[in-house]
Backbone as XML, in Angstrom:
<?xml version="1.0"?>
<chain id="A" units="angstrom">
  <residue number="1" name="MET">
    <atom name="N" x="0.836" y="-1.181" z="0.000"/>
    <atom name="CA" x="0.000" y="0.000" z="0.000"/>
    <atom name="C" x="0.879" y="1.241" z="0.000"/>
  </residue>
  <residue number="2" name="ILE">
    <atom name="N" x="0.598" y="2.184" z="-0.876"/>
    <atom name="CA" x="1.403" y="3.399" z="-0.975"/>
    <atom name="C" x="1.044" y="4.366" z="0.147"/>
  </residue>
  <residue number="3" name="ASN">
    <atom name="N" x="-0.200" y="4.691" z="0.313"/>
    <atom name="CA" x="-0.695" y="5.494" z="1.421"/>
    <atom name="C" x="-2.215" y="5.465" z="1.394"/>
  </residue>
  <residue number="4" name="GLN">
    <atom name="N" x="-2.850" y="6.297" z="2.193"/>
    <atom name="CA" x="-4.295" y="6.265" z="2.268"/>
    <atom name="C" x="-4.967" y="6.839" z="1.032"/>
  </residue>
  <residue number="5" name="ALA">
    <atom name="N" x="-4.343" y="7.760" z="0.334"/>
    <atom name="CA" x="-4.964" y="8.409" z="-0.814"/>
    <atom name="C" x="-4.838" y="7.577" z="-2.087"/>
  </residue>
  <residue number="6" name="ILE">
    <atom name="N" x="-3.729" y="6.873" z="-2.233"/>
    <atom name="CA" x="-3.462" y="6.092" z="-3.436"/>
    <atom name="C" x="-2.896" y="4.752" z="-2.983"/>
  </residue>
  <residue number="7" name="THR">
    <atom name="N" x="-3.509" y="3.678" z="-3.447"/>
    <atom name="CA" x="-3.099" y="2.358" z="-2.960"/>
    <atom name="C" x="-2.224" y="1.580" z="-3.932"/>
  </residue>
  <residue number="8" name="GLY">
    <atom name="N" x="-2.042" y="2.094" z="-5.147"/>
    <atom name="CA" x="-1.176" y="1.436" z="-6.116"/>
    <atom name="C" x="-0.841" y="2.374" z="-7.252"/>
  </residue>
  <residue number="9" name="ALA">
    <atom name="N" x="0.326" y="2.182" z="-7.849"/>
    <atom name="CA" x="0.749" y="3.028" z="-8.968"/>
    <atom name="C" x="1.636" y="2.223" z="-9.901"/>
  </residue>
  <residue number="10" name="TRP">
    <atom name="N" x="1.413" y="2.387" z="-11.196"/>
    <atom name="CA" x="2.195" y="1.724" z="-12.237"/>
    <atom name="C" x="2.464" y="2.725" z="-13.329"/>
  </residue>
  <residue number="11" name="TYR">
    <atom name="N" x="3.722" y="2.793" z="-13.792"/>
    <atom name="CA" x="4.084" y="3.707" z="-14.877"/>
    <atom name="C" x="4.612" y="2.898" z="-16.047"/>
  </residue>
  <residue number="12" name="ILE">
    <atom name="N" x="4.079" y="3.156" z="-17.220"/>
    <atom name="CA" x="4.534" y="2.499" z="-18.450"/>
    <atom name="C" x="5.253" y="3.567" z="-19.267"/>
  </residue>
  <residue number="13" name="GLN">
    <atom name="N" x="6.572" y="3.584" z="-19.151"/>
    <atom name="CA" x="7.371" y="4.650" z="-19.734"/>
    <atom name="C" x="7.226" y="4.718" z="-21.255"/>
  </residue>
  <residue number="14" name="ALA">
    <atom name="N" x="7.203" y="3.574" z="-21.930"/>
    <atom name="CA" x="7.121" y="3.559" z="-23.390"/>
    <atom name="C" x="5.851" y="4.246" z="-23.899"/>
  </residue>
  <residue number="15" name="ARG">
    <atom name="N" x="4.794" y="4.218" z="-23.073"/>
    <atom name="CA" x="3.524" y="4.837" z="-23.476"/>
    <atom name="C" x="3.223" y="6.104" z="-22.688"/>
  </residue>
  <residue number="16" name="ARG">
    <atom name="N" x="4.112" y="6.444" z="-21.731"/>
    <atom name="CA" x="3.922" y="7.626" z="-20.876"/>
    <atom name="C" x="2.565" y="7.592" z="-20.172"/>
  </residue>
  <residue number="17" name="GLU">
    <atom name="N" x="2.216" y="6.430" z="-19.648"/>
    <atom name="CA" x="0.948" y="6.249" z="-18.951"/>
    <atom name="C" x="1.193" y="5.918" z="-17.483"/>
  </residue>
  <residue number="18" name="LEU">
    <atom name="N" x="0.455" y="6.600" z="-16.629"/>
    <atom name="CA" x="0.527" y="6.362" z="-15.198"/>
    <atom name="C" x="-0.828" y="5.862" z="-14.727"/>
  </residue>
  <residue number="19" name="ASP">
    <atom name="N" x="-0.856" y="4.653" z="-14.206"/>
    <atom name="CA" x="-2.080" y="4.075" z="-13.662"/>
    <atom name="C" x="-2.049" y="4.238" z="-12.149"/>
  </residue>
  <residue number="20" name="LEU">
    <atom name="N" x="-3.164" y="4.732" z="-11.606"/>
    <atom name="CA" x="-3.270" y="4.908" z="-10.167"/>
    <atom name="C" x="-4.498" y="4.188" z="-9.651"/>
  </residue>
  <residue number="21" name="LEU">
    <atom name="N" x="-4.325" y="3.471" z="-8.556"/>
    <atom name="CA" x="-5.407" y="2.750" z="-7.902"/>
    <atom name="C" x="-5.736" y="3.467" z="-6.604"/>
  </residue>
  <residue number="22" name="PHE">
    <atom name="N" x="-7.019" y="3.761" z="-6.414"/>
    <atom name="CA" x="-7.476" y="4.486" z="-5.243"/>
    <atom name="C" x="-8.155" y="3.528" z="-4.270"/>
  </residue>
  <residue number="23" name="PRO">
    <atom name="N" x="-8.272" y="3.927" z="-2.994"/>
    <atom name="CA" x="-8.865" y="3.042" z="-1.989"/>
    <atom name="C" x="-10.270" y="2.556" z="-2.344"/>
  </residue>
  <residue number="24" name="SER">
    <atom name="N" x="-10.979" y="3.305" z="-3.158"/>
    <atom name="CA" x="-12.325" y="2.903" z="-3.580"/>
    <atom name="C" x="-12.296" y="1.682" z="-4.484"/>
  </residue>
  <residue number="25" name="GLY">
    <atom name="N" x="-11.095" y="1.340" z="-4.983"/>
    <atom name="CA" x="-10.967" y="0.242" z="-5.934"/>
    <atom name="C" x="-10.967" y="0.726" z="-7.372"/>
  </residue>
  <residue number="26" name="ARG">
    <atom name="N" x="-11.222" y="2.007" z="-7.562"/>
    <atom name="CA" x="-11.206" y="2.557" z="-8.928"/>
    <atom name="C" x="-9.767" y="2.794" z="-9.376"/>
  </residue>
  <residue number="27" name="ARG">
    <atom name="N" x="-9.544" y="2.505" z="-10.654"/>
    <atom name="CA" x="-8.213" y="2.668" z="-11.238"/>
    <atom name="C" x="-8.320" y="3.609" z="-12.426"/>
  </residue>
  <residue number="28" name="TYR">
    <atom name="N" x="-7.414" y="4.578" z="-12.474"/>
    <atom name="CA" x="-7.418" y="5.577" z="-13.536"/>
    <atom name="C" x="-6.083" y="5.560" z="-14.259"/>
  </residue>
  <residue number="29" name="ARG">
    <atom name="N" x="-6.145" y="5.801" z="-15.563"/>
    <atom name="CA" x="-4.939" y="5.892" z="-16.383"/>
    <atom name="C" x="-4.755" y="7.336" z="-16.833"/>
  </residue>
  <residue number="30" name="TYR">
    <atom name="N" x="-3.605" y="7.891" z="-16.495"/>
    <atom name="CA" x="-3.253" y="9.258" z="-16.873"/>
    <atom name="C" x="-2.300" y="9.186" z="-18.055"/>
  </residue>
  <residue number="31" name="ALA">
    <atom name="N" x="-2.617" y="9.934" z="-19.118"/>
    <atom name="CA" x="-1.861" y="9.876" z="-20.365"/>
    <atom name="C" x="-0.877" y="11.033" z="-20.463"/>
  </residue>
  <residue number="32" name="ASN">
    <atom name="N" x="0.165" y="10.821" z="-21.260"/>
    <atom name="CA" x="1.179" y="11.838" z="-21.559"/>
    <atom name="C" x="1.935" y="12.318" z="-20.322"/>
  </residue>
  <residue number="33" name="VAL">
    <atom name="N" x="2.107" y="11.431" z="-19.352"/>
    <atom name="CA" x="2.821" y="11.795" z="-18.130"/>
    <atom name="C" x="4.319" y="11.612" z="-18.372"/>
  </residue>
  <residue number="34" name="PRO">
    <atom name="N" x="5.088" y="12.696" z="-18.281"/>
    <atom name="CA" x="6.537" y="12.574" z="-18.493"/>
    <atom name="C" x="7.178" y="11.692" z="-17.421"/>
  </residue>
  <residue number="35" name="ALA">
    <atom name="N" x="8.259" y="11.045" z="-17.784"/>
    <atom name="CA" x="8.952" y="10.151" z="-16.862"/>
    <atom name="C" x="9.388" y="10.881" z="-15.600"/>
  </residue>
  <residue number="36" name="ASP">
    <atom name="N" x="9.819" y="12.146" z="-15.718"/>
    <atom name="CA" x="10.277" y="12.859" z="-14.524"/>
    <atom name="C" x="9.137" y="13.105" z="-13.545"/>
  </residue>
  <residue number="37" name="VAL">
    <atom name="N" x="7.930" y="13.313" z="-14.042"/>
    <atom name="CA" x="6.776" y="13.487" z="-13.152"/>
    <atom name="C" x="6.484" y="12.163" z="-12.438"/>
  </residue>
  <residue number="38" name="ALA">
    <atom name="N" x="6.527" y="11.066" z="-13.168"/>
    <atom name="CA" x="6.295" y="9.754" z="-12.563"/>
    <atom name="C" x="7.366" y="9.443" z="-11.519"/>
  </residue>
  <residue number="39" name="GLU">
    <atom name="N" x="8.599" y="9.807" z="-11.785"/>
    <atom name="CA" x="9.690" y="9.567" z="-10.844"/>
    <atom name="C" x="9.521" y="10.415" z="-9.587"/>
  </residue>
  <residue number="40" name="ARG">
    <atom name="N" x="9.152" y="11.681" z="-9.768"/>
    <atom name="CA" x="8.937" y="12.547" z="-8.607"/>
    <atom name="C" x="7.746" y="12.065" z="-7.788"/>
  </residue>
  <residue number="41" name="PHE">
    <atom name="N" x="6.712" y="11.548" z="-8.475"/>
    <atom name="CA" x="5.567" y="10.970" z="-7.766"/>
    <atom name="C" x="6.022" y="9.781" z="-6.927"/>
  </residue>
  <residue number="42" name="ALA">
    <atom name="N" x="6.822" y="8.903" z="-7.523"/>
    <atom name="CA" x="7.306" y="7.716" z="-6.809"/>
    <atom name="C" x="8.139" y="8.097" z="-5.588"/>
  </residue>
  <residue number="43" name="ASP">
    <atom name="N" x="8.869" y="9.195" z="-5.682"/>
    <atom name="CA" x="9.732" y="9.634" z="-4.589"/>
    <atom name="C" x="9.016" y="10.515" z="-3.560"/>
  </residue>
  <residue number="44" name="ALA">
    <atom name="N" x="7.823" y="10.981" z="-3.886"/>
    <atom name="CA" x="7.115" y="11.919" z="-3.013"/>
    <atom name="C" x="6.760" y="11.286" z="-1.682"/>
  </residue>
  <residue number="45" name="GLU">
    <atom name="N" x="6.973" y="12.031" z="-0.622"/>
    <atom name="CA" x="6.601" y="11.556" z="0.708"/>
    <atom name="C" x="5.088" y="11.440" z="0.831"/>
  </residue>
  <residue number="46" name="SER">
    <atom name="N" x="4.368" y="12.426" z="0.278"/>
    <atom name="CA" x="2.909" y="12.386" z="0.278"/>
    <atom name="C" x="2.422" y="12.217" z="-1.156"/>
  </residue>
  <residue number="47" name="LYS">
    <atom name="N" x="2.023" y="11.003" z="-1.493"/>
    <atom name="CA" x="1.543" y="10.726" z="-2.848"/>
    <atom name="C" x="0.281" y="11.534" z="-3.145"/>
  </residue>
  <residue number="48" name="GLY">
    <atom name="N" x="-0.601" y="11.647" z="-2.160"/>
    <atom name="CA" x="-1.844" y="12.382" z="-2.362"/>
    <atom name="C" x="-1.604" y="13.847" z="-2.666"/>
  </residue>
  <residue number="49" name="GLN">
    <atom name="N" x="-0.721" y="14.480" z="-1.917"/>
    <atom name="CA" x="-0.415" y="15.895" z="-2.175"/>
    <atom name="C" x="0.238" y="16.072" z="-3.530"/>
  </residue>
  <residue number="50" name="PHE">
    <atom name="N" x="1.175" y="15.195" z="-3.862"/>
    <atom name="CA" x="1.836" y="15.307" z="-5.162"/>
    <atom name="C" x="0.815" y="15.132" z="-6.275"/>
  </residue>
  <residue number="51" name="PHE">
    <atom name="N" x="-0.043" y="14.124" z="-6.131"/>
    <atom name="CA" x="-1.086" y="13.879" z="-7.128"/>
    <atom name="C" x="-1.954" y="15.118" z="-7.319"/>
  </residue>
  <residue number="52" name="ASN">
    <atom name="N" x="-2.410" y="15.703" z="-6.237"/>
    <atom name="CA" x="-3.291" y="16.865" z="-6.333"/>
    <atom name="C" x="-2.606" y="18.073" z="-6.963"/>
  </residue>
  <residue number="53" name="ARG">
    <atom name="N" x="-1.327" y="18.246" z="-6.723"/>
    <atom name="CA" x="-0.598" y="19.424" z="-7.231"/>
    <atom name="C" x="-0.033" y="19.246" z="-8.632"/>
  </residue>
  <residue number="54" name="HIS">
    <atom name="N" x="0.347" y="18.007" z="-8.991"/>
    <atom name="CA" x="1.128" y="17.832" z="-10.219"/>
    <atom name="C" x="0.546" y="16.861" z="-11.243"/>
  </residue>
  <residue number="55" name="ILE">
    <atom name="N" x="-0.560" y="16.198" z="-10.908"/>
    <atom name="CA" x="-1.130" y="15.224" z="-11.852"/>
    <atom name="C" x="-2.611" y="15.484" z="-12.094"/>
  </residue>
  <residue number="56" name="ARG">
    <atom name="N" x="-3.375" y="15.542" z="-11.029"/>
    <atom name="CA" x="-4.832" y="15.717" z="-11.126"/>
    <atom name="C" x="-5.173" y="16.963" z="-11.934"/>
  </residue>
  <residue number="57" name="ASN">
    <atom name="N" x="-6.064" y="16.800" z="-12.880"/>
    <atom name="CA" x="-6.549" y="17.872" z="-13.758"/>
    <atom name="C" x="-5.487" y="18.441" z="-14.692"/>
  </residue>
  <residue number="58" name="LEU">
    <atom name="N" x="-4.289" y="17.869" z="-14.717"/>
    <atom name="CA" x="-3.234" y="18.355" z="-15.613"/>
    <atom name="C" x="-2.963" y="17.404" z="-16.773"/>
  </residue>
  <residue number="59" name="PHE">
    <atom name="N" x="-3.352" y="16.139" z="-16.607"/>
    <atom name="CA" x="-3.148" y="15.144" z="-17.649"/>
    <atom name="C" x="-4.483" y="14.483" z="-17.964"/>
  </residue>
  <residue number="60" name="PRO">
    <atom name="N" x="-4.713" y="14.175" z="-19.238"/>
    <atom name="CA" x="-5.959" y="13.484" z="-19.574"/>
    <atom name="C" x="-6.006" y="12.126" z="-18.886"/>
  </residue>
  <residue number="61" name="CYS">
    <atom name="N" x="-7.186" y="11.763" z="-18.416"/>
    <atom name="CA" x="-7.299" y="10.473" z="-17.754"/>
    <atom name="C" x="-8.629" y="9.819" z="-18.085"/>
  </residue>
  <residue number="62" name="ARG">
    <atom name="N" x="-8.644" y="8.518" z="-17.834"/>
    <atom name="CA" x="-9.881" y="7.760" z="-17.993"/>
    <atom name="C" x="-9.881" y="6.670" z="-16.938"/>
  </residue>
  <residue number="63" name="GLU">
    <atom name="N" x="-11.086" y="6.304" z="-16.542"/>
    <atom name="CA" x="-11.213" y="5.228" z="-15.571"/>
    <atom name="C" x="-11.070" y="3.899" z="-16.292"/>
  </residue>
  <residue number="64" name="LEU">
    <atom name="N" x="-10.316" y="3.009" z="-15.690"/>
    <atom name="CA" x="-10.135" y="1.672" z="-16.245"/>
    <atom name="C" x="-11.100" y="0.732" z="-15.550"/>
  </residue>
  <residue number="65" name="GLY">
    <atom name="N" x="-11.583" y="-0.219" z="-16.306"/>
    <atom name="CA" x="-12.531" y="-1.162" z="-15.729"/>
    <atom name="C" x="-12.206" y="-2.573" z="-16.127"/>
  </residue>
  <residue number="66" name="GLU">
    <atom name="N" x="-13.172" y="-3.217" z="-16.709"/>
    <atom name="CA" x="-13.054" y="-4.634" z="-17.034"/>
    <atom name="C" x="-11.967" y="-4.932" z="-18.059"/>
  </residue>
  <residue number="67" name="GLU">
    <atom name="N" x="-11.580" y="-3.947" z="-18.868"/>
    <atom name="CA" x="-10.570" y="-4.225" z="-19.888"/>
    <atom name="C" x="-9.236" y="-4.641" z="-19.249"/>
  </residue>
  <residue number="68" name="LEU">
    <atom name="N" x="-9.003" y="-4.264" z="-17.983"/>
    <atom name="CA" x="-7.778" y="-4.679" z="-17.309"/>
    <atom name="C" x="-7.704" y="-6.194" z="-17.189"/>
  </residue>
  <residue number="69" name="GLU">
    <atom name="N" x="-8.797" y="-6.815" z="-16.881"/>
    <atom name="CA" x="-8.832" y="-8.269" z="-16.734"/>
    <atom name="C" x="-8.529" y="-8.971" z="-18.049"/>
  </residue>
  <residue number="70" name="GLN">
    <atom name="N" x="-8.926" y="-8.367" z="-19.158"/>
    <atom name="CA" x="-8.713" y="-8.971" z="-20.457"/>
    <atom name="C" x="-7.271" y="-8.872" z="-20.907"/>
  </residue>
  <residue number="71" name="VAL">
    <atom name="N" x="-6.528" y="-7.862" z="-20.399"/>
    <atom name="CA" x="-5.146" y="-7.664" z="-20.793"/>
    <atom name="C" x="-4.236" y="-8.710" z="-20.153"/>
  </residue>
  <residue number="72" name="ALA">
    <atom name="N" x="-4.560" y="-9.130" z="-18.968"/>
    <atom name="CA" x="-3.694" y="-10.041" z="-18.190"/>
    <atom name="C" x="-3.470" y="-11.365" z="-18.863"/>
  </residue>
</chain>
């Protein structure tokens, strides 16, 4: 578990996509996220604060659902 605000994070550098899992169980994919932003997020002491200041509403995102199960 990362913290209370975000419970999982995955970055796919080749596609510049950052997937975030929230305590609600919802997972969102943020597009066009530069590697340095993903690295700073990974290093941030407060993932929630970093997310709110540097990711939320700054990168296009969509909620992921059942298609995740099909990819595995």
